[in-house]
VOBA-1610 file (N, C-alpha, C; in pm, whole numbers, padded with zeros to 5 digits, always signed):
BEGIN
Unk-02026+00224+00631Unk-01905+00225+00547Unk-01788+00317+00588Unk-01671+00318+00576Unk-01574+00385+00617Unk-01548+00478+00568Unk-01544+00493+00421Unk-01520+00648+00335Unk-01626+00661+00287Unk-01672+00799+00269Unk-01792+00834+00211Unk-01772+00860+00062Unk-01856+00781-00014Unk-01809+00789-00168Unk-01917+00888-00258Unk-01890+00874-00359Unk-01929+00998-00468Unk-02099+00959-00431Unk-02132+00887-00438Unk-02280+00817-00448Unk-02383+00890-00331Unk-02316+00870-00200Unk-02356+00925-00075Unk-02296+01070-00085Unk-02194+01127-00134Unk-02211+01271-00154Unk-02321+01315-00244Unk-02360+01304-00367Unk-02457+01306-00457Unk-02567+01356-00363Unk-02618+01198-00295Unk-02760+01209-00243Unk-02759+01354-00107Unk-02653+01359-00104Unk-02672+01456+00051Unk-02638+01599-00018Unk-02613+01616-00098Unk-02634+01731-00221Unk-02774+01742-00259Unk-02828+01632-00314Unk-02985+01658-00344Unk-03055+01682-00249Unk-03052+01648-00125Unk-03091+01689-00032Unk-03120+01746+00065Unk-02985+01852+00022Unk-02959+01968+00093Unk-02954+02101+00017Unk-02992+02079-00123Unk-03003+02193-00225Unk-03138+02204-00273Unk-03224+02285-00235Unk-03366+02312-00317Unk-03370+02354-00472Unk-03234+02427-00468Unk-03209+02474-00609Unk-03138+02387-00718Unk-03164+02265-00697Unk-03075+02183-00788Unk-03173+02150-00894Unk-03061+02194-01052Unk-03161+02149-01137Unk-03188+02057-01193Unk-03280+02017-01272Unk-03331+01889-01352Unk-03251+01827-01350Unk-03158+01858-01453Unk-03018+01817-01514Unk-02932+01733-01405Unk-02921+01811-01310Unk-02859+01751-01200Unk-02934+01608-01133Unk-03017+01629-01113Unk-03123+01577-01025Unk-03140+01430-01143Unk-03119+01460-01261Unk-03150+01316-01351Unk-03003+01263-01355Unk-02907+01358-01389Unk-02773+01263-01340Unk-02730+01194-01234Unk-02784+01238-01111Unk-02756+01170-00959Unk-02838+01018-01004Unk-02948+01052-01040Unk-03070+00930-01074Unk-02982+00813-01147Unk-02918+00854-01246Unk-02864+00779-01331Unk-02761+00700-01278Unk-02651+00779-01194Unk-02558+00730-01128Unk-02616+00614-01033Unk-02730+00651-00917Unk-02792+00542-00859Unk-02836+00453-00887Unk-02891+00470-00994Unk-02970+00329-01084Unk-02892+00263-01128Unk-02746+00325-01172Unk-02607+00188-01233Unk-02628+00140-01072Unk-02581+00185-00987Unk-02507+00133-00856Unk-02612+00051-00837Unk-02748+00036-00795Unk-02836-00019-00760Unk-02886-00133-00811Unk-02854-00185-00979Unk-02904-00264-01072Unk-02909-00372-01010Unk-02794-00438-00955Unk-02818-00556-00920Unk-02908-00607-00766Unk-02994-00528-00706Unk-03072-00541-00615Unk-03194-00594-00682Unk-03253-00657-00613Unk-03427-00677-00647Unk-03497-00613-00546Unk-03597-00619-00551Unk-03722-00567-00455Unk-03684-00662-00294Unk-03651-00759-00305Unk-03647-00877-00186Unk-03523-00809-00119Unk-03402-00735-00204Unk-03292-00666-00142Unk-03352-00554-00050Unk-03435-00470-00134Unk-03491-00313-00104Unk-03554-00413+00031Unk-03674-00466+00040Unk-03707-00501+00194Unk-03624-00547+00260Unk-03509-00655+00245Unk-03416-00672+00359Unk-03346-00529+00414Unk-03344-00455+00357Unk-03283-00297+00382Unk-03348-00272+00477Unk-03492-00232+00459Unk-03612-00173+00520Unk-03598-00267+00683Unk-03583-00419+00618Unk-03597-00464+00759Unk-03473-00449+00858Unk-03349-00445+00796Unk-03254-00417+00889Unk-03271-00303+00957Unk-03337-00178+00892Unk-03346-00071+00959Unk-03460-00072+01022Unk-03554-00172+01038Unk-03668-00170+01135Unk-03659-00264+01271Unk-03548-00331+01240Unk-03486-00423+01342Unk-03362-00424+01356Unk-03296-00294+01380Unk-03176-00261+01400Unk-03098-00326+01537Unk-03194-00344+01623Unk-03174-00384+01752Unk-03093-00567+01749Unk-03171-00599+01653Unk-03095-00750+01624Unk-02942-00710+01527Unk-02945-00613+01451Unk-02828-00605+01387Unk-02718-00584+01481Unk-02788-00489+01560Unk-02650-00460+01655Unk-02621-00588+01784Unk-02734-00626+01795Unk-02655-00763+01915Unk-02575-00813+01822Unk-02597-00905+01681Unk-02521-00977+01603Unk-02383-00876+01579Unk-02379-00772+01552Unk-02236-00693+01566Unk-02157-00698+01663Unk-02218-00688+01841Unk-02202-00681+01928Unk-02139-00826+01965Unk-02159-00944+01918Unk-02135-01050+01925Unk-02025-01102+01845Unk-01947-00991+01759Unk-01866-01011+01699Unk-01845-01152+01635Unk-01950-01179+01577Unk-01970-01312+01459Unk-01904-01322+01332Unk-01878-01204+01307Unk-01799-01175+01138Unk-01674-01160+01164Unk-01577-01144+01258Unk-01460-01166+01260Unk-01382-01310+01243Unk-01248-01300+01175Unk-01242-01458+01167Unk-01234-01543+01284Unk-01205-01527+01409Unk-01242-01553+01506Unk-01376-01566+01566Unk-01457-01482+01537Unk-01593-01526+01539Unk-01667-01596+01474Unk-01602-01610+01315Unk-01705-01692+01239Unk-01660-01849+01256Unk-01542-01862+01306Unk-01530-01988+01383Unk-01571-02006+01519Unk-01590-01916+01621Unk-01720-01945+01713Unk-01808-01991+01641Unk-01886-01899+01570Unk-02029-01951+01516Unk-02023-02087+01435Unk-01937-02105+01361Unk-01935-02291+01307Unk-01916-02352+01428Unk-01870-02346+01519Unk-01850-02461+01606Unk-01956-02442+01691Unk-02034-02341+01724Unk-02167-02355+01788Unk-02272-02394+01702Unk-02258-02366+01601Unk-02364-02425+01479Unk-02348-02557+01464Unk-02233-02624+01445Unk-02209-02790+01435Unk-02255-02846+01600Unk-02183-02782+01713Unk-02267-02863+01855Unk-02399-02865+01858Unk-02470-02740+01793Unk-02603-02736+01825Unk-02680-02826+01728Unk-02650-02822+01593Unk-02701-02949+01488Unk-02712-03062+01553Unk-02550-03114+01584Unk-02564-03251+01662Unk-02646-03267+01771Unk-02663-03148+01889Unk-02759-03201+01946Unk-02918-03169+01954Unk-02909-03122+01835Unk-03079-03066+01796Unk-03115-03203+01708Unk-03064-03310+01641Unk-03099-03408+01578Unk-03253-03452+01632Unk-03316-03450+01548Unk-03431-03527+01568Unk-03513-03428+01659Unk-03513-03297+01672Unk-03589-03192+01791Unk-03650-03102+01693Unk-03752-03095+01647Unk-03770-03010+01507Unk-03779-02863+01572Unk-03847-02843+01694Unk-03864-02715+01736Unk-03739-02634+01746Unk-03627-02705+01839Unk-03511-02625+01851Unk-03434-02646+01692Unk-03430-02729+01598Unk-03386-02716+01497Unk-03465-02589+01422Unk-03584-02570+01425Unk-03637-02404+01380Unk-03572-02309+01444Unk-03520-02297+01542Unk-03448-02215+01608Unk-03330-02157+01576Unk-03283-02291+01575Unk-03113-02285+01504Unk-03140-02247+01375Unk-03213-02294+01289Unk-03222-02223+01157Unk-03227-02110+01133Unk-03317-02061+01223Unk-03336-01877+01215Unk-03242-01793+01261Unk-03164-01878+01355Unk-03030-01830+01426Unk-02903-01792+01288Unk-02871-01909+01219Unk-02816-01923+01104Unk-02853-01814+00995Unk-02977-01814+00998Unk-03081-01715+00857Unk-03037-01609+00915Unk-03057-01571+01018Unk-02989-01390+01080Unk-02905-01420+01047Unk-02763-01471+01074Unk-02621-01426+01090Unk-02617-01407+00935Unk-02661-01475+00842Unk-02655-01490+00699Unk-02719-01335+00631Unk-02845-01305+00665Unk-02878-01171+00636Unk-02830-01049+00710Unk-02764-01069+00811Unk-02692-00918+00856Unk-02564-00892+00829Unk-02483-01032+00777Unk-02355-01000+00728Unk-02328-00843+00667Unk-02407-00847+00545Unk-02400-00712+00476Unk-02424-00582+00549Unk-02469-00580+00673Unk-02535-00481+00726Unk-02413-00448+00856Unk-02295-00542+00855Unk-02225-00543+00986Unk-02089-00535+00920Unk-02036-00615+00824Unk-01916-00602+00771Unk-01891-00478+00749Unk-01791-00428+00770Unk-01725-00319+00701Unk-01690-00315+00534Unk-01751-00163+00519Unk-01723-00183+00375Unk-01714+00005+00308Unk-01597-00005+00225Unk-01572+00108+00235Unk-01653+00238+00126Unk-01711+00148+00055Unk-01772+00234-00065Unk-01954+00210-00087Unk-02048+00273-00145Unk-02201+00174-00107Unk-02147+00090-00257Unk-02089+00118-00334Unk-02100-00010-00458Unk-02055-00151-00360Unk-01966-00167-00314Unk-01894-00267-00221Unk-02043-00295-00154Unk-02120-00259-00058Unk-02216-00245+00029Unk-02294-00331-00048Unk-02328-00279-00210Unk-02453-00299-00270Unk-02444-00437-00341Unk-02297-00454-00393Unk-02246-00590-00388Unk-02218-00726-00287Unk-02220-00662-00160Unk-02234-00776-00073Unk-02384-00792-00056Unk-02462-00707-00040Unk-02622-00743-00061Unk-02651-00836-00165Unk-02598-00788-00301Unk-02654-00874-00380Unk-02608-00989-00431Unk-02498-01039-00323Unk-02481-01172-00309Unk-02570-01279-00243Unk-02676-01202-00191Unk-02774-01260-00119Unk-02893-01298-00225Unk-02872-01354-00319Unk-02947-01423-00418Unk-03043-01517-00372Unk-03143-01484-00424Unk-03289-01574-00397Unk-03320-01640-00216Unk-03265-01542-00159Unk-03269-01588-00002Unk-03413-01520+00065Unk-03547-01502-00051Unk-03675-01527-00001Unk-03710-01652+00018Unk-03652-01691-00135Unk-03687-01843-00173Unk-03613-01946-00114Unk-03508-01937-00071Unk-03457-02031+00043Unk-03445-02026+00186Unk-03461-01897+00199Unk-03480-01915+00373Unk-03619-01883+00446Unk-03736-01822+00318Unk-03861-01816+00388Unk-03957-01839+00313Unk-03973-01983+00289Unk-04079-02049+00201Unk-04221-01999+00194Unk-04278-01944+00333Unk-04412-01936+00320Unk-04400-01758+00356Unk-04315-01704+00315Unk-04311-01567+00317Unk-04394-01494+00421Unk-04374-01556+00515Unk-04445-01503+00687Unk-04558-01420+00620
//
């Protein structure tokens, strides 16, 4: 995120102040609950996974696949591989994994200015477990 927003400030205040009142804790909780209400458990699991697999997220970021030119290059690559991998099940699975990774990494790579903007981007990944992970590994 480019700029620290009010939510991050509240969290920092909570974590650094041992003498914070219960009413302040309750108020911060309400604010955060409101901001995260659009996220389900699958989104929180995705956040956890992105932290655990930060090397993959960083690799995707370094590849510059989320800029306008990068999106165009990724689309060309995807189209070429789709054509080449027709009737090749194993290669198709690899291609699909790359496409899914590209989609799921986007909220963590694309710059946002505020926590609500990040949460909104993440919330747009609706039903991704059902659509992308039918066996839920």
